[in-house]
N, C-alpha and C positions, 0 to 999 in steps of 0.2 A: 151027533157032533158032526160038524162039516170039516174034514180035513182036506186042504187043498193040495193039489199035485204041483210037482215042479215045472209043469209046462206053462207056457204063457210068456208074457214079457219080463225081462229082467229088470228090476228097479235099481235106480242109481241113487247116490246119496241125496241129490237134489230133489228127488221125488219124495222125500221124507222117510225112505227107509234105509236099511244098511245096504252099503254097495254090493250089487250082485245077488241079493237075496230077496226074493220075491215074498211079500207078506202072506203068511198062512202057509209056508213051505217047511220042507224039512232043512233045518238049520241047526249046527252044531250036533248033529247026530240024532235029533228028536223031531217028531212032528209037532207043529203048533197049529192049534184050532184058530178059527177066525176070532173067537173071543179072547184067547190069549194075545194075539196080535193087537187087538183093539186095546186091551189092558195094558200091554207094555207101551202102546203110543200114548195113551191118555192117562196113565196111571198118576203121574206127576201132578197134573192139573187137578184131577179129580180128589186127589188127597190134600192138595192145597186148599182147596174150597172146603173139604170136610174139616180141615184142621182150624181154618178161620171160624168155620160155623159152629164148631163144639165149643170154641172159647166164647163166641157171641151168644150162643145158647145158654151157657153157664152164667154169663154176665146177666142177662135178662132175667133168669130165674131167680138167681140169688138176689138181684135187686128187688124182685117183688116179694120173695119168701122171707128175706131177713130184714128188708127195709134199709138196706145200705145204699150209699151213694153209688153212681155209676162207676166212679173210679175204684171204689172198694170192691165193688162186684168184679170189676174187670181183673183187679189185682189178685183176688181170691180165686178166680178162675185160672188165671195164668200160673199161680203158685201151686194150686192143687193139681192141676193138669200136668205140671212139669215135675211133680213129686218132690219139690223143694220143702213145702210146708213150714214156713217160718213159725206159724203159731199165733200171729198177733191177731189174726181174724179167725174165727171158728163158728160154726152153725150153731145155733141155739134152740131151734125148733126141731121137734121129732121128724118133721116132713123134710126139712133141709138137711138133716144128718143123713137120712136115708138117701135122699137125693145125691149127697156128696159121695157116698159110697159107689153108686151107680156111675156118677160123672167122673170119678176119679178112675175107675177101671175103663170106662169107655175113652175118656180122653188120653190116657196112657197109650191105649192100644192105636188110636187114630194117630196121635203126635208121633209115636214110635214108628209106625208104618210110613208115615209122611217122611220122616227124617230117613229112613232106610232108602225109599224111591229118591229122595233128594241127593243122597250119596251115590246112588247108582247112576242117576242121571249126570251129575257133575263128574263122576268116574268116566263115563262114556265121552262127554264132551272133552274132558281133558286128555283122553286117550287119543282123540281125534286131532286135537290141537298139537300134541307132541308128534304124531305121525305126520302131520302137515309140515311141522318145522323141521323134522328129520329129512323129508323128501326135499325141501328147500336147500339144506345143507348139502345133500348127497348131489343135487343138480349144480352145485357150485355158484348158485345165486344168492347166496347169504353174505351179507356185508354191503351189497349195492345198494343205493338210495332208494330205487323204486323197484327192486326185485325183479327187473327185467333182464339183467345181464349187462 
């Protein structure tokens, strides 16, 4: 595992990193590997694609296994994956019943992880916005039409 050292350029927020923290360095009292840095940077996108992919895969498979319409297959995939389970549609063949078990466990894991990363992402973005607004207020530029003072 490659652990980067704290030497080298300091990244700024506009470089895509945290202000003053070089990717792959010791941050928050722990060393981060290159893989961890990449995961932190791209996790939200990867999981968004996986979440859409698992619902699309379920839609296609249930359409062909059960002979349902595309809308019914999508509806069942979304309802089963979100653990709502209204019960108006249910698998009838043994193959689709077994697939439903695997699909539900997989989709709950993927959708849950995606929602977790989404909350982390929006929490970070929200904290940055609050910090920026606080700095504007402290500088005395709040309330001016163009925030130039």
